[in-house]
C-alpha positions as CSV (number, residue, x, y, z in Angstrom):
1,M,8.9,17.8,-9.8
2,F,7.0,15.1,-8.0
3,E,4.3,15.9,-4.9
4,Y,4.3,12.5,-2.9
5,K,1.5,10.7,-1.3
6,S,1.7,7.8,1.1
7,E,-0.7,5.6,2.5
8,V,-1.1,3.2,5.3
9,L,-3.3,0.3,4.3
10,D,-4.1,-2.5,7.3
11,T,-4.0,-6.1,6.1
12,I,-3.9,-9.9,8.0
13,I,-0.5,-10.6,5.9
14,K,1.0,-12.0,8.6
15,Y,4.8,-13.8,7.7
16,G,6.1,-16.8,9.6
17,V,6.0,-20.3,9.0
18,K,2.3,-21.2,7.9
19,D,1.2,-17.2,6.9
20,N,1.1,-15.7,4.1
21,A,-1.1,-13.3,2.0
22,N,-5.0,-14.2,1.3
23,D,-7.3,-13.5,-1.4
24,I,-8.6,-9.9,0.9
25,D,-5.8,-8.5,0.9
26,I,-4.1,-8.4,-2.2
27,S,-8.0,-7.6,-3.5
28,K,-7.3,-4.9,-0.9
29,I,-3.4,-3.7,-2.5
30,D,-4.9,-4.0,-6.3
31,E,-7.9,-2.3,-5.1
32,L,-6.4,0.9,-3.8
33,I,-3.7,0.9,-6.6
34,N,-6.3,1.1,-9.1
35,K,-8.2,4.3,-7.5
36,R,-4.7,5.8,-6.3
37,T,-4.1,5.2,-10.6
38,E,-7.3,7.0,-11.6
39,E,-6.6,9.8,-9.9
40,G,-3.4,10.0,-11.7
41,W,-0.8,8.8,-9.3
42,E,1.5,6.3,-10.5
43,F,2.3,3.8,-7.5
44,V,6.6,4.6,-6.3
45,A,7.2,2.3,-4.1
46,H,6.0,-0.3,-0.7
47,S,7.1,-1.4,2.2
48,F,5.9,-3.8,4.6
49,I,5.5,-2.7,8.8
50,S,5.0,-6.2,11.0
51,N,3.0,-5.7,14.2
52,T,4.8,-8.5,16.3
53,L,2.2,-8.0,18.8
54,G,-1.3,-7.8,16.7
55,P,-3.1,-9.7,14.8
56,R,-2.7,-7.4,12.2
57,N,0.3,-5.5,9.5
58,S,0.2,-3.1,7.6
59,I,2.3,-2.1,4.2
60,L,2.9,1.3,3.6
61,I,2.0,2.6,-0.1
62,T,3.7,5.5,-2.1
63,F,2.6,6.9,-5.1
64,R,3.6,10.6,-6.9
65,K,2.3,12.6,-9.4
66,E,3.6,15.7,-11.5
67,K,3.3,18.9,-9.1
68,Q,1.3,21.8,-11.2
69,T,3.2,24.6,-11.7
70,F,1.5,28.1,-12.5
């Protein structure tokens, strides 16, 4: 059995005609995934959350790890 942890990571990624990811956002994503992996979490999935009214978007990142049973 697993337990799950989801986090929202705000980015400046705006996907459109001329917009794309930048090195800063990619580094933030890598940093979060590597940090959680060191804590024993396994990367499971991600979802892009578009904010059409603002300058930022978000990414929902989900991790899991084996649930400790006693």
